[in-house]
C-alpha positions in Angstrom: 154.4 105.0 -47.0 152.1 102.2 -48.2 150.9 99.3 -46.2 153.4 96.8 -47.6 156.3 99.0 -46.5 154.8 99.4 -43.0 154.6 95.6 -42.7 158.1 95.1 -44.0 159.3 97.8 -41.6 157.9 95.5 -38.8 159.9 92.6 -40.2 157.1 90.8 -42.0 157.4 88.9 -45.3 154.6 90.2 -47.5 152.9 89.6 -50.8 150.3 92.1 -52.1 147.6 92.2 -54.8 144.5 94.3 -55.6 142.6 91.2 -56.9 140.6 88.9 -54.5 141.1 86.1 -57.0 144.8 86.5 -57.0 144.8 86.7 -53.2 143.0 83.4 -53.0 145.6 81.9 -55.4 148.4 83.1 -53.2 146.9 81.8 -50.1 146.3 78.4 -51.6 149.8 78.1 -53.1 151.4 79.1 -49.8 149.3 76.6 -47.8 150.1 73.8 -50.3 153.8 74.3 -49.8 153.5 74.0 -46.1 154.3 77.7 -45.5 150.9 79.3 -45.2 150.3 83.0 -44.7 149.6 83.9 -41.1 147.7 87.1 -41.7 145.5 88.5 -44.5 145.0 92.2 -44.5 142.1 93.0 -46.7 140.1 96.2 -47.6 136.5 96.1 -46.5 135.4 97.2 -50.0 136.9 94.0 -51.4 134.9 91.6 -49.2 131.7 93.3 -48.0 129.9 92.9 -51.3 129.3 89.7 -53.2 133.0 88.5 -53.2 133.3 85.0 -51.8 136.9 85.3 -50.6 136.2 85.0 -46.9 133.7 82.2 -47.5 136.4 80.2 -49.3 138.9 80.8 -46.5 136.4 79.6 -43.9 135.6 76.5 -45.9 139.3 75.5 -46.4 140.7 73.5 -43.5 144.3 74.4 -44.5 143.5 78.0 -43.8 141.9 77.6 -40.5 144.8 79.3 -38.7 144.7 82.4 -41.0 144.0 85.7 -39.2 142.1 88.2 -41.3 142.5 91.9 -40.5 139.9 94.2 -42.1 140.7 97.7 -43.3 137.7 99.9 -42.6 136.8 103.6 -42.8 135.6 105.9 -40.1 132.1 105.5 -41.5 132.0 101.8 -41.0 131.3 101.1 -37.3 132.1 97.4 -36.8 132.4 95.7 -33.4 134.7 92.7 -32.9 131.6 90.5 -32.9 130.7 91.9 -36.3 134.2 91.1 -37.6 134.0 87.5 -36.2 130.6 87.0 -37.9 132.0 87.7 -41.3 135.2 85.7 -40.6 137.6 88.5 -39.6 139.8 88.5 -36.5 139.7 92.3 -36.1 139.7 95.6 -38.0 141.8 98.8 -38.3 140.8 102.2 -39.5 142.4 103.9 -42.5 144.6 105.8 -42.9 146.9 103.2 -41.3 149.7 104.2 -39.0 152.6 102.0 -37.8 151.6 102.1 -34.2 148.0 101.3 -34.9 149.0 98.4 -37.2 151.3 97.0 -34.5 148.5 97.1 -31.9 146.0 95.5 -34.3 148.3 92.6 -35.2 149.1 92.0 -31.5 145.4 92.1 -30.7 144.3 89.5 -33.2 147.1 87.1 -32.1 146.1 87.5 -28.5 142.3 87.7 -28.8 140.3 86.9 -25.7 136.8 87.4 -24.3 138.2 90.3 -22.3 139.5 92.0 -25.5 136.2 91.4 -27.2 134.2 93.0 -24.3 136.5 96.0 -24.2 136.3 96.5 -27.9 132.5 96.2 -27.9 132.2 98.6 -25.0 134.3 101.2 -26.9 132.2 100.7 -30.0 128.9 101.1 -28.1 130.2 104.4 -26.6 131.2 105.7 -30.1 127.9 104.6 -31.6 126.0 106.5 -28.8 128.1 109.6 -29.5 127.3 109.4 -33.2 123.5 108.8 -32.8 122.6 111.1 -29.9 119.2 112.8 -30.4 117.1 114.6 -27.9 113.6 113.5 -26.9 112.7 117.1 -26.0 114.1 119.8 -28.4 115.1 122.9 -26.6 115.3 126.5 -27.7 118.9 127.4 -26.8 120.8 130.8 -26.8 124.5 130.3 -27.3 126.6 133.2 -26.1 130.1 132.8 -27.6 132.4 135.4 -29.1 134.6 133.1 -31.2 133.3 132.2 -34.6 134.9 128.8 -34.8 133.9 127.7 -31.3 130.3 128.8 -31.9 130.2 126.8 -35.2 131.4 123.6 -33.4 128.9 123.9 -30.6 126.0 124.9 -32.9 126.8 121.9 -35.2 126.5 119.5 -32.2 123.4 121.1 -30.8 121.5 121.0 -34.1 122.5 117.4 -34.7 121.0 116.7 -31.3 117.7 118.2 -32.5 117.8 121.6 -30.7 117.1 125.0 -32.1 120.0 127.4 -31.5 120.5 131.2 -31.7 123.8 132.9 -31.3 124.8 136.1 -29.4 128.4 137.2 -29.9 128.8 138.9 -26.5 127.0 139.4 -23.2 125.3 142.7 -24.3 123.7 140.9 -27.3 122.7 138.0 -25.0 120.8 140.3 -22.6 119.0 141.9 -25.6 118.1 138.5 -27.0 116.6 137.4 -23.7 114.7 140.6 -23.4 113.1 140.1 -26.8 112.7 136.3 -27.0 112.0 133.2 -25.0 114.6 130.5 -24.4 114.7 127.2 -22.6 118.5 127.4 -21.8 121.4 129.8 -22.2 125.0 128.5 -22.7 127.2 131.4 -21.6 130.8 131.9 -22.4 132.6 133.8 -19.6 135.4 135.9 -21.1 134.0 138.1 -23.9 134.5 141.6 -25.2 131.8 144.3 -24.6 130.2 142.4 -21.7 131.4 139.3 -20.0 129.3 136.3 -19.0 129.2 137.2 -15.3 127.7 140.7 -16.0 125.4 139.4 -18.7 124.0 136.8 -16.3 123.4 139.4 -13.6 121.5 141.6 -16.0 119.4 138.7 -17.2 118.5 137.8 -13.6 117.4 141.4 -13.1 114.9 141.1 -16.0 113.2 138.0 -14.5 109.9 138.2 -12.7 107.5 135.9 -10.7 110.5 133.9 -9.4 110.9 132.1 -12.7 114.6 131.6 -13.6 116.0 130.9 -17.0 118.7 128.2 -16.7 122.1 129.6 -17.6 125.2 127.3 -17.9 128.7 128.7 -17.9 131.0 127.4 -20.6 134.5 127.5 -19.2 137.8 125.8 -19.0 138.3 127.2 -15.4 136.8 124.9 -12.8 138.7 125.9 -9.7 136.7 126.7 -6.6 137.1 130.5 -7.0 135.8 130.4 -10.6 132.8 128.3 -9.5 131.9 130.5 -6.6 132.0 133.6 -8.9 129.7 131.8 -11.4 127.3 130.9 -8.6 127.4 134.5 -7.2 126.5 135.8 -10.7 123.4 133.6 -10.8 124.5 130.7 -13.0 122.9 127.3 -12.7 125.8 125.1 -13.7 128.7 124.8 -16.1 130.0 122.9 -19.1 133.8 122.3 -19.4 135.6 123.5 -22.5 136.5 122.2 -24.9 133.0 120.8 -25.3 132.6 117.0 -24.9 129.7 115.7 -27.0 128.3 113.3 -24.4 128.6 115.8 -21.5 126.9 118.5 -23.6 124.0 116.2 -24.5 123.5 114.8 -21.0 123.6 118.1 -19.3 120.9 119.5 -21.6 118.8 116.4 -21.3 118.9 116.5 -17.5 118.0 120.2 -17.5 115.0 119.4 -19.7 114.0 116.6 -17.4 114.5 113.8 -19.9 117.4 112.2 -17.9 117.3 111.8 -14.1 119.4 114.0 -12.0 122.7 112.3 -10.9 122.5 110.5 -7.6 124.8 111.3 -4.6 128.1 109.4 -4.7 128.1 108.9 -8.4 128.7 112.4 -9.6 131.9 113.8 -8.1 130.2 115.7 -5.2 127.1 117.1 -7.0 124.0 117.6 -4.9 120.7 116.4 -6.2 118.1 118.7 -4.6 115.6 119.8 -7.3 115.2 123.1 -5.5 118.7 124.3 -6.4 119.7 124.1 -10.0 123.2 125.3 -9.2 123.9 122.6 -6.7 122.6 120.0 -9.1 125.1 120.8 -11.7 128.1 122.3 -10.0 130.5 120.0 -8.1 131.4 120.7 -4.6 134.7 122.7 -4.4 135.9 120.1 -1.9 136.2 117.5 -4.7 138.4 119.7 -6.9 142.1 118.9 -7.3 144.7 121.1 -5.7 145.8 123.8 -8.2 149.3 123.4 -9.7 151.7 125.6 -11.6 151.7 125.8 -15.4 154.9 123.9 -16.5 157.6 126.1 -18.1 158.4 126.0 -21.7 161.9 126.3 -23.2 163.0 129.9 -23.4 160.0 131.0 -21.3 159.8 131.7 -17.6 156.2 132.7 -16.9 155.1 134.1 -13.6 153.3 131.7 -11.2 149.7 131.6 -12.3 147.0 133.2 -10.1 145.7 131.1 -7.1 142.9 128.9 -8.3 144.1 128.4 -11.8 145.0 125.0 -13.3 147.3 124.1 -16.3 145.5 123.4 -19.5 147.2 120.1 -20.0 145.9 118.9 -16.6 142.4 119.8 -17.7 142.5 118.0 -21.0 140.2 115.1 -21.6 142.8 112.3 -21.6 140.5 110.1 -23.8 140.9 112.5 -26.7 144.1 112.2 -28.8 146.3 115.3 -29.3 147.3 116.7 -32.6 149.8 114.4 -34.3 148.6 111.2 -32.6 148.0 108.3 -35.0 144.4 108.1 -33.8 143.8 111.8 -33.7 141.2 112.0 -36.5 139.2 109.0 -35.3 139.0 110.4 -31.8 138.4 114.1 -32.6 135.6 113.7 -35.1 132.8 113.1 -32.5 133.4 116.7 -31.3 132.6 117.8 -34.9 129.5 115.6 -35.2 131.5 112.8 -37.0 131.4 115.1 -40.1 134.8 115.0 -41.8 133.9 117.9 -44.2 132.8 120.1 -41.4 136.0 119.3 -39.5 138.2 120.2 -42.4 136.3 123.5 -43.0 136.7 124.5 -39.3 140.3 123.3 -39.2 141.1 125.6 -42.2 139.4 128.5 -40.4 141.5 127.7 -37.2 144.7 127.9 -39.2 143.7 131.2 -40.8 142.6 132.6 -37.5 145.8 131.6 -35.8 148.0 133.1 -38.5 145.9 136.3 -38.4 146.3 136.6 -34.7 150.2 136.9 -34.9 150.2 140.5 -36.1 147.4 141.3 -33.6 149.5 139.9 -30.8 152.6 141.9 -32.0 150.7 145.2 -32.2 149.3 144.7 -28.7 152.7 143.9 -27.3 154.2 146.9 -28.9 151.4 149.1 -27.4 152.0 147.4 -24.0 148.3 146.5 -24.0 148.4 143.6 -21.6 144.5 143.4 -21.5 144.4 143.0 -25.3 147.1 140.3 -25.2 145.2 138.5 -22.5 142.0 138.5 -24.6 143.7 137.4 -27.7 145.5 134.6 -25.9 142.3 133.4 -24.2 140.5 133.3 -27.5 143.3 131.4 -29.2 143.6 128.9 -26.3 139.9 128.0 -26.5 140.0 127.4 -30.3 143.2 125.4 -30.1 141.8 123.2 -27.4 138.8 122.3 -29.6 141.3 120.8 -32.1 143.5 119.2 -29.4 146.4 121.4 -30.6 147.9 121.0 -27.2 151.2 122.8 -27.9 149.5 126.0 -29.1 146.8 125.9 -26.4 149.3 125.5 -23.7 151.5 128.4 -25.0 148.4 130.6 -25.3 147.5 129.6 -21.7 150.9 130.7 -20.5 150.6 134.0 -22.4 147.2 134.6 -21.0 148.5 134.1 -17.4 151.5 136.3 -18.0 149.4 139.1 -19.5 146.8 138.8 -16.8 149.6 139.6 -14.3 150.6 142.6 -16.4 153.8 140.8 -17.5 154.7 141.1 -21.2 158.4 140.5 -20.8 158.2 137.0 -22.4 155.3 137.7 -24.7 157.3 138.2 -27.9 159.1 134.9 -27.4 155.9 133.0 -26.8 154.2 134.5 -29.9 157.2 133.5 -32.0 156.9 129.9 -30.8 153.2 129.9 -31.5 153.9 131.1 -35.1 156.4 128.2 -35.6 153.6 125.8 -34.7 151.4 126.8 -37.7 153.3 124.5 -40.2 152.3 121.5 -38.0 148.7 122.5 -38.3 149.1 122.8 -42.1 150.7 119.4 -42.3 147.9 117.8 -40.3 145.3 119.5 -42.6 147.1 118.2 -45.7 147.1 114.7 -44.4 143.4 114.8 -43.6 142.6 116.2 -47.0 144.4 113.3 -48.7 142.3 111.0 -46.6 139.2 112.9 -47.8 140.2 113.2 -51.5 140.9 109.5 -51.8 137.4 108.6 -50.5 138.8 107.2 -47.3 141.1 104.8 -49.2 144.3 103.9 -47.5 147.0 106.6 -47.2 149.8 107.2 -44.8 152.9 109.3 -44.2 
């Protein structure tokens, strides 16, 4: 659906042209008849060069009530102040969706200082995420068994300026620490061969002279029981999964001494004693929310999850838009280093991996191998969460909980529903590729 159809769907009377000269003529003619246009929607490529269209509009008193809405791409980071400086009332990212267009039009007709401050604050946050770079590069060992998750994290860490090496399981991590020197270890918890808890204990056994290598757990589980187990294993802190770019950057900068340790009262219960790295980074269990039960899905009746677990949807970063949301791409890209090509590459791998897991799940269910089903589900949940594929992630979470209880009665039904979600992934990928192939020009569906 093109932009004219979207506007007409909203009840607007529209005229369209690809020529700035023709646009000027249409604006002049309408103003002369006493029925001027109220809004001009213009592509940034048309007016950010030498074209004088906006200048003519500003100089014509008959057009002083005209609102100009600028169509921009994800690569053009314009604040509301930037827009006002060039004569625009606001901007909207392409590809345009109906909901976004409605919000943009409402915004420019109800502009206020508060709106400008909110917009500028959001833009500053996005700019910081896009331009993060460490003042003190670290040598980091990433311990992660999923290829897609490791690519996402390595991409961010390298953009921040760190040197990263990968170990695919706990055993390889111990061998890497034994033979090389690192400033920090980012340790996944659930892995084949050797999990993160055992790997951390073995690394601590290698240490001498009281010097301790900082080890951060990477986990979606932040209930008190999980935290105490990480602490008992000898870990210094944790990073929540899916990874949030700002949190990842700041935790590493604090560990490196570049940023100050958070003060009491501003950090959700963290202590600040420099003598205890664990207490610096782990929140007090008293501040954690009461665990709740994973909500049921149609056709599925999972057992109550173990004490201390939390539903994946309760743990999601509410600021990130889920798959299918009109602002999905704009909001998810910072997690992928604002690199559209890299996002597409990893999204394709996610679809292939999800499709490939279906027969693996089926074989494990047929063999009544609950442990294998649990590992597969955990792995799928982590990758799906990275892409905000909430439906698949939540189904995988349910399946992981059921298999962890040794219950495979509903496993086949859950796997079938997961498989039916794959076309939604393919549809999203196709839409993003259209956006890429057209060089970020407008497209919608």
